[in-house]
N, C-alpha and C positions, 0 to 999 in steps of 0.2 A: 784619271785620279792620281793625285800626287803621291810619290813614294819618298818625299823629302823628310817626312816626319816619321817617328817610330810607328805610329798607327798606320800610316800609308805603307811602310815596309811590311808590317805584319799582314795587312790586307793583301798585298801582292803575293806573299808566301802562301797565305790561305787560298787565294784564287788558284794558284798553280796546283796545290794539293787537291782542291775540290774538283778541278778539271780532270785530274787523273782518276779520281773516284767515279766521276760521272761517266767517263768513258767505259768503265767496267759495269755500269748499271744494267745493260741488256743481258748480261751473263749471270746475274744474281738470281737466287731463288725468290719465291714470293715472300717467304718469311724474312729474308734478308732485306728485300726491297721495302717491306713495311717498316722494319726496324730502322732502316736508313732514313726514311721520311720523318720518323719520330726524332731521330738524332739530329737531323737538319733543323727541325723546329727548335730543339734545345739550343742549337748553335745560334739561331736567329735571336732567341730570347737572351742569350748571354751577351750578344753584341748590343741589343737594345738596352740592357742594364748598364753595360759599359758606356754607351752613348749618353745615357741619363746622367751618369756621373760627370761627363764632360759638359753637358748642357747645364748642370747645376753650377759648375765653376763659371761658365760663361754668364749665367744669370747673376751670380755673385758679383762679377765684374761689371755688370750692366753693359756687356759687349754689344748688344743690339742697339742700345741708345747711342753708344760711342760711334757706331757705324751708320747712324742716321735713321734707324728703325724706331717705331713707336714703343715697342717692348720686345722681350725675348721671343714670344710666340710669333709675332709678325716677322721678326728677323729670320727665325727658322723656316717660316712659311716661304720666304723668298729664297733663302740659301739652299734649302733642300727640295724646293718645288712641292710643298705639301699643301693639302687642303687645310683651311683654318682649324677645323676640328682636330685633325691629326696633330697639328703643331701645338695646339693648346694641351692636348693629351700628353705629349712628351714633356712639356714644361711642368704640368701638374705632377707627373711622376718624378721629375728631376727635383722639384722643390720639397717632396716628401722626405721624411726622416729616413736615414739609412738603417731601416729596421728589418724585420723578418720578411716583409713583402718584397723588398728589394733583393734580399738574398734568394727568395724563392724564384724571382724573375731571373736572376743570374744562374740559378741551378737549372732553369728550364722547366720548372714544374708548374709555373703559372705564366700567363701571357701579359703583354703590355696593357691590354684592355682590362684584365683583372687588376693589375697594379694601379691603373688609373681609378677604377671604382673604389679601391681601398683608400687611395690618397684623397679622393674627393670626400669620402665619408669621414675620414679623420679631420680634414680641414673644416668640415661643417659642424663638428662636435662643439657644444658650448663650453665656455670656460669652466663651468661647474663639473664637467666630465673629464677634467685634465688628469685626474688620477686613474681613469679607466682607459686612456688612449692605448697604452701598450696591450691591455687585455683585448680591446676591440680589434686592434690590428692582428693580434695572434689568432683570434677566432675567425676573422674574415680570410686571413691567409690560408688557414687550414681548410676552410670551406672551399676556397678558390681552386684547390687541387682537384676537386671532384665535381665541379659544376661549370657551366658556361658563364661568360661575363654578364649576360642578361639576367640570369638567375641570381648571380651574386649581387647585381645592382638592386634587385628587389629586396634582398636581405639587408643590404646597406641602407636603403631608404627606410626600412623598418627600424633599423638601429637609430638612425638620425631622428625619426619621428618619436621614438621612445625617449631619447635623451633631451629632445627639444620640441616639446609638444606645440608650443605657441608658434614657432617658426614653421612647423609642418602644416598647421592650420592655415597660416598666412600663405604658404606656398600653394596649397590646394585652392584657396580662394583666388589667388593670382591666376592659376590655371583656368578656373571657371570664368574669370573676367576676360581672359584671352580667347575664349571659345569663339569659333567662327565657322560659317558654312557659306560657300559661294557656289552658284550654279549659273551656267550660261548655255544657251542653245547655239550650237555651231552652225556653220553654213549648210552642212548636209543634214541638219535636223537632229543630230545626236545631242545629248545633254551631258556636259562635263561638270563634275562635282568635285569640289575641293573642300575639305573640312578639317578642323582641329577641335576635338571634343574633350571636355574635362573627364576626369577619371570615372566618375559615376556614370555619365552618359555613355562614355566609351565602352565600359563594361556591359552596360545594358545592350548596346548595339552589337557587341561581339556575341553575347549570350543569345540574342534573338537571331543573329545571322547564321551562326554555326549549324543549327539543326536544319535550316532550309537551304543550305549550300553544300550538304554532304554529297559525295559522289553517288550517282544513280547508275545502275547497270544498264548498258545499252542492249540492243537486240541480242538474243541468244546468250545472255550473260557476259558479253564482252565488257571490258572496263569502260567507265565513263569517258567519252572522247573529249570532254570539255577541260580546258585548263583551269587551275584554281581561280584565276582572275575571272574567267567566264562564269564559273560556279558562284562566285561571290556576287557578280552582277545579277545572275538569275535569282539568287537568294534575296537581294535587295528588291527585285521586281515582285517577288512573292510577298515580302513584308509590306510593300505598297498596296498590293491587292488586298491583303488582310486588313490594312488600315481603312481602305476605301469601303470595304464591306462591313466594317464594324459599326454597330449602332451608337458607339461612343464618339464617332467622328462628329465634329461640329457641323451643323447644317447651314446651308447658304440659302437664304430666302425661304426657309422652312423645308427645303429639299435636300436629299442626300447629295454629297459631292459627286459629281459625274464628269467624265471626260466625254466631250461631244465630238462626233465625227460626222461629216456630211459626205454623202456619196450619191451618185446618180443610179437610179434603179436599173437601167439597161446595162451599165458597167458592172453592177453587182451580179446580175444574172449571167453576163458573158464571162465573168471571172470563174464560173464553174468549169469552163473549158480551159484546161491548162495551155492549149495551143492558140487560144484567141489572142489576136494582136490589137493594139490600139485601145486597150482598156484603161480609161482615165482613172487615176487613183482618187480616193477620198481625201478629205483634208480635215485636220484638227481645227479647233476654234482659232488658233493663232496662225493658221495658214500653212502649217507644216504638212506636207502630203504623206499619205500612207496607202500602200497598194490595197486594192479590194480583197486580195487573197488574205492578207493579214487582218484586214478589217473583219472578215468573216470569223476569224478565230477570236478576236477581241470581243465581238458581240455575243459570244457564248456566255460570258460571265463578267464579273469584276467591275460592274458599274460603268460600262461603256454605253453611251446613248447614241445609237446610230440614227441619223436623220436622212431618210431615203427620199430623193427628189424624183419627180416625174419628168417627162420630156420637156415640160414648160418651166422647169426649175422650181415648181411648187412642191412643198413637202407632201408626200403621199402617205408616209408612215413615220411616226416617231417610235423608236424602240422603247419598250416599256420595261420597267424593272420586273414586272410579272413574268417576263420571259425566262427569268432565272428560277431555278428550283427553290420552292419555299422550304422552310426549315424541316417540316415533317418529311418532305420528299428527299431532301438531302440526307436525313437520317436513314431513310430506307436505302438510298444509294450507298452510303457508307457501310451499311450492314451487308449489302450484296457484294460490293466491289472492294471494300477496304479503302485505304487512303487514296491509292492510285491503282486502277485496274490493269495498267500496262504490265505485260508479263515480266516478272522478276523485280518490279519496282518496290522499294521499301521507303517511300518518302515519309517525312514526319507528319503526325496528325495535324489537322487544322489548316493545311496548305493546299488542298485540292480544289479543282474547278469542275463544275458540272458541265460536261460537253454534250451538245446535241449531236447525235449521229446524223440525222437529217437536220440541217441547219434551221434554226428558228426563223431566220430571215427568208428561208425557202418554204416556209409552211410546216416545218417540223414541229411536232407537239412536245410539250414539256411533261413527259410522263416517263415512267421507268423503262418502258420498252424502247424509248428513243434517246436515253441518256446514259452516260457513263462517267465515273469519276476519274479525273486525270490530274497529276501534278502539273505545274506550269511548264516544266521541261518537256514532258511527254505530250502535253497539250500542243505545244509548238511543233513537236516531231510529227504528230498525227496530221496537222494541217499542212506543214511544209512538205512532207514526204508523201502525202496522199495515201495514208493507210486507210483501209476499209475496216469497218467495225459492224458486226452483227450481234444480236442477242439470241443465243440458242439455249432453250430450256432455262431461261432466267440467268444465264451467265454470258458475259461479254466474250466475243471471239474476235481476235485481231488478225487481219490479213495483210501481210507486209507488201510493199510495192515490189515490182520485179527486180529493181536494182539491189534491193536488200536480199530477196530470196526469189530467184528465177522461177521456182516452182509455186511461189505464193502459198506456202503451206499455212493453213489457219493455226493460230496459237491461242490456246485458252487464256483468258485474262485472269488476273489474280482475284482472290476472294478475301473477304475480311478474316483475319486470323482468329478473332474472337468467335466468329460464327463457325469457323472450321472446328475450333476447339470444343464449342458447345455440341456440335454434331458428334464429334468423337466421344465425348463424355456420355452423350445420350445413347450411343451405340454400345458403350461399355456397361452401362447400368442395366441389369436384368429387367425385362419388362414385368410388371406386376402380374401375377397369375390370378386368374378368375377363382373365386372361392369355390371349393368343391360343394356340390349340392348336399344338403343334409336330408336324411330319410327318417321320418318318424316311425 
């Protein structure tokens, strides 16, 4: 870095001073260290405000074009090795008036991102709002002291929509027109999804995804081991299951939408043995393979149609939708088990799957004694980790695998909260007394 300019000399002096301060950091108290971090941020913001003034002068001189760049932002992008968005942000702030937002940035009480939000909002105000520009900047600057840039951006968007309704409507329509969703099956069978959703659809998606992607407690109350991204993927899987199970889904050829999987009967039976080798997987209709182990889980519920082949390759059984619990039976299961019977689970309503304790493909019956309600996450856990389930006196009992609990201590499954409350209330209410006999 050059020290031939006054700014370069000031930077060199500041660098030496900061190096001395940094050397003493290990010896500071927690309170001093915290305050030092805040002070350092104020210094960064002061420098950014100072640089914005320099960029404003360079922009006034069209220095970028003089030096062969398309515009000031492109010039900064090359000179400072910035991403395009960062370069545009600095130019946006530099071109804004030297008002309260710039002073707040210089004072270190708002960030460069805050300042850009304010500058963008002021630039987008219509000519009819010229008399209110100072007021808008003052309000946004004061709010910026207490909120994050993302929150301030929502406020600024609301301000712009209020002052220029027609433009706001056109912007929202443009967002809708630019909507897109792409999906592709990768070489390993996974599906990659990329989407841009308009505001309305995006908010619907978020509202639907949040309750089905909440953390679920693991065994013995331990925190959910899944990352947020994994929980969101599981939530999307739950939404797909709900859609496939809905009577409002469009029908194909008069039939409910189904995912078809073909598997050999011998491989299906051999998959019961976790040590069996050479078990040939089933295949989806497009040829993507899936292990017989996971096929057994999928066939419990959710509109999967297993086509079981005999030794000659002829279909010996088509999985039937009747294998799933009918509405009345699901209601009884909900009343007995709650949303998910796995110990400690509190999954949102409407997202459970009826699991056959003895698999339907193995001759298990579709009745209360052989079924239990599980959320998608714990349904996968039961199948993957080979938990055992029994029904004892009408209540599911979960027996963990040895790797989870070497003693394999049985854990009572959850019961429906409403049913528990009703029993508690019934116990509290005094039983009606028999009327005393009357004597004539």
